[in-house]
C-alpha positions as CSV (number, residue, x, y, z in Angstrom):
1,X,9.8,-18.7,-41.5
2,X,10.7,-18.8,-37.8
3,X,11.6,-15.1,-37.8
4,X,8.2,-14.3,-39.3
5,X,6.4,-16.2,-36.6
6,X,8.4,-14.4,-33.9
7,X,7.5,-11.0,-35.4
8,X,3.9,-11.9,-35.7
9,X,3.9,-13.1,-32.1
10,X,5.5,-9.9,-31.0
11,X,2.9,-7.8,-32.9
12,X,0.2,-9.8,-31.3
13,X,1.7,-9.3,-27.8
14,X,2.0,-5.5,-28.4
15,X,-1.6,-5.3,-29.5
16,X,-2.7,-7.2,-26.5
17,X,-0.7,-4.9,-24.2
18,X,-2.2,-1.8,-25.9
19,X,-5.7,-3.3,-25.4
20,X,-4.9,-3.9,-21.7
21,X,-3.6,-0.4,-21.3
22,X,-6.8,1.1,-22.9
23,X,-9.0,-1.0,-20.6
24,X,-6.9,0.1,-17.6
25,X,-7.3,3.8,-18.6
26,X,-11.1,3.4,-19.0
27,X,-11.3,1.7,-15.6
28,X,-9.4,4.6,-14.0
29,X,-11.8,7.1,-15.5
30,X,-14.8,5.2,-14.4
31,X,-13.3,4.9,-10.9
32,X,-12.8,8.6,-10.7
33,X,-16.4,9.3,-11.9
34,X,-17.7,6.8,-9.4
35,X,-15.9,8.5,-6.5
36,X,-17.1,12.0,-7.5
37,X,-20.7,10.7,-7.8
38,X,-20.4,9.0,-4.4
39,X,-19.1,12.2,-2.8
40,X,-21.9,14.2,-4.3
41,X,-24.6,11.8,-3.2
42,X,-23.2,11.8,0.4
43,X,-23.2,15.6,0.4
44,X,-26.8,15.7,-0.9
45,X,-27.9,13.1,1.7
46,X,-26.3,15.2,4.4
47,X,-28.0,18.4,3.2
48,X,-31.3,16.6,3.1
49,X,-30.9,15.2,6.6
50,X,-30.0,18.7,7.8
51,X,-33.1,20.1,6.2
52,X,-35.3,17.4,7.7
53,X,-33.9,17.9,11.2
54,X,-34.4,21.6,10.8
55,X,-38.0,21.2,9.8
56,X,-38.7,18.8,12.7
57,X,-37.1,21.2,15.2
58,X,-39.1,24.2,13.8
59,X,-42.4,22.3,14.0
60,X,-41.9,21.2,17.5
61,X,-41.4,24.8,18.7
């Protein structure tokens, strides 16, 4: 009976480890998507600011 309990416990630990690895993989993907989104938003904000400054300079002339 003891050997069965150890095997069951080992299976449980392996399943737990696999779930943790899956969560870690998802987190890594979300982190990558978040960084790409952040970079794109910063680029868009920079372009918008450049366009605004250009419009202000053109109107003042």
